[in-house]
N, C-alpha and C positions, 0 to 999 in steps of 0.2 A: 282438509280445508274446504271451505265453501266461500264462494263469491256471491255477493248480492249486487245485482246490476239494475240500476234505475235509468230508464230511458224516457225522456220527455221531449215535447216539441221545443224548438228554440223559441226564445221570448219574442223574436220578430215574426213568428209564424202564428196566425190566428188559430184559436183552439175552440171550434164550435161545440164539441162535446163538453169541454170544461165550462163553457158559457151556459149550456143547457143545465148542467149540474148546478151551477151557481143560482140560476133563475129558479130551479126546483127547490133549492134550499131556502131561498128567500120567500117563496110561496108557502113553505110549511113552517115559517117562523124563525129561521136561522138568519137574523139580521146582522150578525157580527162577522160574516164571511164576505170579504171584499172581492175575492177572486178565486178561481179554481182552474188548475191546469192538470189535465189527466195525463197519464203515461202508462208505461209497461214496467213490470217488475219480473226479474229472472233470478233464480237461485241456481248457480253452477256448482256441482260437486267436482272438486279438483282431484287429480290423480295424486295418490300417495307418493311421497318422496320429492315432490316439487319444492324448491326453495321459495321463499317469499318473493324474491325478485323474478323468478321464472313464472310464478303464479300470477304476478302483476302483469308481466308481458303477454301471457296467454289470454288473460281476462281482457286486457286492452285490445288485443287483436280480435278476439271473438266479438267484443262489443262494437268495435269500429267496423269490422268487415261483414258481420252477420246480423247483429241485433238491431242496428240502427241504420236509418237512411241519413247519411251525413249532410245532405242538403237541407233537411228540415228538422232533424233531431240531434240531440246531444245526450251524453250519458255521464253517469257517475257510478262508482262502485265502492264497495268495502269488502275486505277479505277477513274472514274469521278463521282462526286456527282451531 
C-alpha cells in the first residue's frame, strides 16, 4: 500500500509563495486563476501486512506528528492498495 499525503497551510495563514505564483501566472497570461495555495506532497510506502485501519492510523500519526506543523498546517491523505 502507498499513502499520498498532502500538507497545506491553513486557510487562515497567509501564503506568500502562493501569492507570488499567482502573480507570476497573471503576468504570463493565465487570467483564469483566482488563487494559489502551495503545499507539500509525500508518498509513503507502507509495510506489507498492514490492515487498512492500521495503515490509516499510521499515516495519520506520521502526518500529525512529523509531516505537519499543526499550528499553521493541515493535511489530507489517500491510501491506495
